N, C-alpha and C positions, 0 to 999 in steps of 0.2 A: 549577964543578961541573956535571957532566952532569945533565940534567933528571931522568932516572929515578933517579939517585943521590939527588938532592934530594928527590924524592917519597918514597923509602924512608927517608931520614935525618930528614925533618921529623917532629918530635914536638911535642906540646903541653907546653910547659915552664911550670912553676909557680914555680920558685925561680931568681932571677937575681942575678948579680954586680952589686951596686949601684954599683961603681966603674967598670964598663965603659961606654964612650961610643961612639956612632956618630959618625963624622965628618960634617960638613955635606954633603960630596960623596956619601958613602954613603947618607945619608938621602934626598937628592934623586934619586939613582939608583933607590932603592927606590920612591919615589912616582911617578917617571916610568914605571917598569916597570908599576906597578899601574894607572896611567892608560891603559894599553894593553888593559886587560881588556875583553871584549866586553859590549855592552849592546844591548838591542832598539832598533832604529832609530837606533843610535848616540847615544842620549839622554844617556848618561854621568850617571846620577842621583847617583852617589856624591859625597859631600863628606867630606873627611878633616879631622878636628880633632886637631891635634897638641897635646898638653898637656905643657908644659915647666915651668910654674910649680909649685914644690914645695908651696905651700899648696893649690893646686887638686888636686894629686895626693893630698894628705892627705885632702881632702874626698871625693874620688872613692873612695879606699880605704875610707872609712867607708860610702859608698853601695854598695860591693862587699863588704860584710860582712867587712872586715878582710883581704882577700886581699893578701899582701905584694907580689906582682908589680906591683901598680898603682903602688907607689912605687919599687920596686927596678929594674924593667926600664929599659933605656937609653931606649927610646921607648914612648910610650903614644899610640895613635891611636884616636880614637873614630870608627868607620866609620858614617857617617850617609847618608841618601839623601833627596833632595828628591822627594816624591811627585808634586808638580806640575811637575816638570821637563819633562814631555811638552808642556806648553803655554807654557813660558817661552821665547819667541822661538825656536821650533823650527827656523827657517831656519838658525840658526847651527850645528846639528848636521851640516848638509850644505853648509857654506859653501865647501868646496874641491871639491865635486862639480860636474860640468857642469850648466849651467842646466836642461837637459831632465830630468836626474835629479832635481834639486831640485824641479822643477815637479810631478813625480809623487810623490816620497817625503814632502814636507812635508805636503800635504793628506791623504795616506794615513795618516801618523803621527797626525795630529789626529783623524781619524775613527775610528781604531782604539781610542784611549783615551777619547775624549770620552763622558761619561755612564756610565763604568764604574769606580767608585771601588775596587772590589775588585781589578780588574785593574791599576789604577794602583798600588795598594799592593803587590800581588804582584810587579809588575815592579821596583819599587824594592828590595824584599827580594832578589829574584833577582840584581839588579845588585850589591848588597852582598856576597852570597855569592861571586860570581865574582871581585870585587875582593879579597875577603879571601884566597881561595886563591892568587891571583896574588901578593899581598903576602907571604904566608907562604913560598911557594916561592922568591920572589926573595930574601927575607931569608936563607933557608937557603943559597942559591947564593952569597950574600955572606959566608957563614960565621957568620951569626947564628941564634939560636934565636927561637922565637915561640910565641904562644899566643892562641887566640881565646876571648874571655870573653863569656858571657851571664849569669853569676852576679852580677847587680847589680840595684839598684832603678832601673828605667828612668825613673820619674817624678822621682826625686831627681837622677839624672844629668842629665836634661833641664833641671831647674831650675838646677843648678850651671853648666852650659855655656850657658845661655840659648838652648836649642834653638828654632829658628824653628817656628812653628805647622805649616807644611806639611812638616816634616822628620820622619823616624823614625830611631831608633837601631837599626842592624843588629846591631852587636856592638862590643866593644872588642878591639883587637889590641895585644898587648905584644910588643916586640922587644928582644933583648939577648943577653947571653952567659949560658948556663946556669950556675948555682951547683951545682945538683944535676941529674943526668941524669934523664930520664923513666924510670919503671918499665917493665918489660916490657909489650909489647902485651897488652891484655886478651883478645884472641882475635878473629880475623877469621872471618866467616861463610864457608863454602865457596862457591866460585863458582857451583855449581849451585843454590844457594839465592837468589842475587841476579841471575843472568844468565838471561834468557829470550829466545826467538827467535820473532818474528812475533805471538805472542799468549801470554797467561797461561793 
């Protein structure tokens, strides 16, 4: 599927065919594509928790106020980020770069984030957003539907999945085959309300 077709066709789906399954190769293609998402300093903050255990899905459904897509979607991925990834062996983010590039970027990365907790958190959330959009467009290109979920109790979800202390939950992504099509688009703002040039 052409990229612009995927962008136009991608909709947030709430109701999924519970019998539909992604193949192992399709799932891995989806994650490999998502891992190419951009991140600041190539930190790759994102951590993807794939939930396949039906009992866990049921618990998560309760934490998501009964939303049926949590159980019915073919795949449920909790998109998390390691807030402290910037200081976790940062040399590995540039392991394949020339030594002279590593010598500049690794200390630059450290000094950019050190002592700035809000920036560290903001960057982790930005990384989740970029990865989520890549994942949903890649899923659409594969012929699957998806939805990004923020309607859940984050503390309860963190408890269920044993979320590490330095991680945050960006959102839950569900992927599968739609049982019901999305309703018509609610309405796009006109371009002149959202696009500006040089200053506001």
